[in-house]
N, C-alpha and C positions, 0 to 999 in steps of 0.2 A: 098878235099872231091871232088864228085864226085856233079854234078845236080841232079842224081836220088834220094840220098841220104839226100837232102833237102827237095824235095818233099813230100818223106816217112816221112820225121821228124814233117814236117807242117803240114800236113795230120793227121799224130798220134796224135797234139795237139789239133786240131781242135776237135778229135772222145774223147779226154780227156775233154775238157773243154763241149762240149754237155753232157756228161754223167755227170759231176757235176752241170750241170745247171738242167738235168733231173731227180735228184738226189735231187735238193734244191726245184723243183715244187712238188714233192713226198712228202716230207717235210714239206710242205707248207700246202700243201690239207690236210696230216693228223694232223696237229694242228687244221688248222678249222674244221676238222671234232672233233676233241677232245674239241675243245670250246664251240661246237653248242651243243653236246650231253652230256658232263659230267653235268653242273649243273643242269639238270630235272632225271638226273640219281641220283644224290645225295639228290635231294630234295626228290625222291620217295623211299628211303632207309629210311626214317624217317616216311613213309605215312603209314597207315594202312585202314583195310577194318571193315566198322561199323559191325557190326553183328545184329544189331537194338535193342538187349536190354542191354547188358552191358553198365553203364556211364560213360563215359571220362573226370576227371576232369579237372576243370575249374578254378585254384584260389581257394576260398571259395564255390565255386558253382559245378556242374556238368551240362553236358548235354549227354542226350539219343539220339544218333546221327541216323538218320533213316538208315534203312538195306539197305548194300552193298554200302553207301555213304564214302569215301574217305577221311580220317584223316590226316591230316598234325599237327603235335606239334610243337611248336614256341619255345613255354617259358612254365613254369609251369600256367601260366595267359592266355596262347594264343594260339590258335588255329585254323587251318583253315581248312573246310571241301567244298568237291564238289560231286556234283549228279555224277551216274556211266555217265550218257554222257557229263561232264563236263560243261553243259552250265549254270548249276550255281552256284555258287561261293561263298561262304560265310567267313567272318571272325568273333571270338568271341573270345574277350576280357573281362575279369576279369577287371573291372574299379569303381575307387572310388567315384562314381560317383551315384545320383538321378538320376530313368529313365527316367524322364523329362529333367535332366541335360546334357543325355547325346545325345539326338536328336534335342536340342537347337540351335543350330549352321547349321541343317541342310533346306535348303530352302522347305518350304510346311507346310501346316497344321497337326500338330502332331495331331493324335487318341491315345487312351486308351482303349485298352480289357483289360478283367478279363481272365486270360487263367485257365485252367482246375485244377492247380496245384494250384492256390490260388493267382499264384503271378500275376504282371501286366507287361501288353507290352504296353511302349510306341512307336509310330512308325511313322515313313512320308517315304509317298510313292514318290520315285524321278521318276523324267522324263521319267530315261531309261528302267523302269522296276523295279528297283533294291528298295532294302526298308535300313532306317537305323532305328536300334532298339535299346531301353534300355529296358533291361526285370529284373523285381527286386520285393523287398517292394514299394510300392507307395512313400512313403516320404522318404525313408533310402536308405544310401548309405551301402555297395559298388550294383551291379549291372552287368549286363552282357552288353557290348555293339556288340547288330549285328548289321554287315553291310554286305547288298548282293549284290553281283552283277550277272546280266541276260544276257547270251549273247547267244540266242536259234539260233536254225539254221537257216538257208533261207528259209523263207515264215513261219514261226511258231511264235508265239506272246510274248512275258514275260508274259503275264498275266496266261500263262497254269502253271504256276512256280507256284502259289498264292498257291495252296492245299502242297505246297512242305516248302512254307517259314514257313508257318503256322504250321506244322509237325514240322520244326527244332524249334519255337519259344515256341513252347510245351512241349518240350522235356526238357528245362532248368529247373533244380534244384537248390533251397538253401539249 
């Protein structure tokens, strides 16, 4: 075998190795992109946009979610809702507790309010602008546990979402 044949063979091996390495990098990039993009996409498949008038069932209760909010169902007894701007996210769950028991573990002084529906909302305001609330008959189980997280855009105040939280609590029915 001549010297030129070995040089061509060696350079051909490097080309094949480089092509294999490039293919592996492309596959790794596609895998990372799928790992990042697929979970939120799957979560959005079970989401719907509220029309503001039709109630969403929540165990033995229901809630009329404000218009244009996104509703994601997790189970028969649990949903997550978020505002159109995504700054407010609330988890609602039907629980076998009295409203006061729902907020007992939360840090802060619980406040009780009578809603227009006749139900009682017992809630605790959190330091980060969120709220933990129990909505139901004052001294009877079951009730609806509402956990609100507020993450406003830079420069905005969590207090700007107080009326939205009130609208959500007012929408709960038994």
